[in-house]
C-alpha positions as CSV (number, residue, x, y, z in Angstrom):
1,M,104.4,49.8,-66.7
2,K,103.4,46.3,-68.2
3,S,105.9,44.1,-69.9
4,N,105.2,43.2,-73.5
5,G,107.6,40.4,-73.8
6,R,104.7,37.8,-74.1
7,C,103.4,39.6,-77.2
8,W,106.6,38.7,-79.1
9,T,106.4,34.9,-78.5
10,L,104.5,32.6,-80.8
11,P,101.9,30.3,-79.1
12,A,103.0,26.6,-78.8
13,A,100.2,25.5,-81.0
14,A,101.4,27.7,-83.9
15,L,105.0,26.2,-83.4
16,L,103.6,22.7,-83.5
17,I,101.5,23.3,-86.6
18,A,104.6,24.8,-88.4
19,M,106.9,21.9,-87.3
20,L,104.1,19.3,-88.6
21,W,103.8,21.1,-91.9
22,L,107.5,21.2,-92.5
23,S,108.0,17.6,-91.5
24,A,105.2,16.6,-94.0
25,C,106.9,18.5,-96.8
26,A,110.2,16.6,-96.0
27,V,108.4,13.1,-96.4
28,A,106.7,14.0,-99.6
29,S,109.9,15.3,-101.3
30,S,112.0,12.1,-100.3
31,D,109.3,10.0,-102.0
32,R,109.7,11.9,-105.2
33,L,113.5,11.4,-105.2
34,T,113.2,7.6,-105.4
35,T,110.8,7.7,-108.4
36,C,112.5,8.0,-111.8
37,P,110.5,9.2,-114.9
38,P,110.3,6.9,-117.9
39,V,112.5,7.6,-120.9
40,V,110.9,6.9,-124.2
41,D,113.2,5.3,-126.8
42,Y,113.0,6.5,-130.3
43,S,114.0,4.6,-133.3
44,A,116.9,5.6,-135.7
45,A,114.5,6.6,-138.3
46,D,112.4,8.7,-135.9
47,L,115.5,10.5,-134.7
48,A,116.7,11.1,-138.3
49,W,113.4,12.5,-139.2
50,A,113.4,14.9,-136.1
51,A,117.0,16.0,-136.9
52,G,115.7,16.9,-140.5
53,E,112.8,18.9,-139.0
54,V,115.2,20.8,-136.7
55,E,117.6,21.7,-139.5
56,A,114.6,23.1,-141.3
57,L,113.7,25.6,-138.5
58,P,114.7,29.2,-139.0
59,E,117.8,30.6,-137.4
60,G,117.5,31.4,-133.7
61,A,114.3,29.3,-133.3
62,V,113.6,29.0,-129.7
63,L,112.5,25.4,-130.2
64,V,116.1,24.4,-130.7
65,R,116.9,25.8,-127.2
66,M,114.0,23.9,-125.8
67,L,115.0,20.6,-127.4
68,G,118.4,21.1,-125.8
69,D,116.8,21.4,-122.3
70,Y,114.7,18.4,-123.1
71,A,117.8,16.3,-123.9
72,V,119.4,17.4,-120.5
73,L,116.1,16.1,-118.7
74,R,116.3,12.8,-120.7
75,E,120.0,12.4,-119.6
76,Q,119.0,13.0,-116.0
77,A,116.2,10.5,-116.1
78,R,118.5,7.9,-117.6
79,A,121.0,8.6,-114.8
80,C,118.2,8.2,-112.3
81,R,117.6,4.7,-113.3
């Protein structure tokens, strides 16, 4: 009876390719961590105008929730700097 133990092992080339692929991803992600996105500053007049437009939206508008998410992203970008 033949042993089939060799069928269950990956070739060394496949392991090398997987290791190189994973290490390349690690390098790319560390570069992104050091780059902070710019935060646009708005004037008080623009902010007041936007607040008036948000208040005019219908009750339960999904845009209000999206603006909340955007505010969180802006705070995270500020903290990154």
